[in-house]
N, C-alpha and C positions, 0 to 999 in steps of 0.2 A: 504494500500500500504506500502510495506517495505521501509526502508530508503535506501537500496541498489539501488532500482529503481530510486530514486531521484538523486543519484550520476551518474547512467547511463544517465539520462536525462541531467544532467549538463555537462557531457562529450560530448554528442551529440550536445547540443546547443553550447558548446565551440568550437567544430570543425567547425560547421556552421558559427559561428561568425568570426573565424579566416579566413575562406575562403572569407567571405564577406568583411572583413577588407583588405585583399589583393586586392580584386576586386576594392574596393573604392580607395585604394592607387594608383592603376594603372590608374583608370579613373579620377584622379586629384580631388578627394574629400578628402583633407588632414585631416580634422577634423573627418569626419566619419570613415575614414580608421584607424586613430590612435585609436579612441574609440573602434572600432570593434576589433582591434588587442589586445588591453589591456584587454577588458572585456572577449574576447575569451580565452586569455591566463590564466586569473584568473579562469574562469569556467573549463578550461581544467585541471588545477592544482587541483582544488577542486574535480573534478570527479575522477582523478587518486588517490589522497590521500584517498578519501572516499571509493573507491573500495579496496584499500590495507588495510585500517583500518577496513573495514566491513567484512573481511573474518573471518569465524569461526576458533577459535584456535584449533589446533589438539593436542591431548595428547600424 
């Protein structure tokens, strides 16, 4: 498996965790919501940076 697929997976999991974090915040689970938002944001950033850095360089 290529490294680029790992970044796509991190991006997908990050989006899912952001959605779950918002849902938990709305349903009054403050700790779970905060953790979901923080981890989701970190994975989202890792996924985006990995996709940008993993592009082949054109000559």
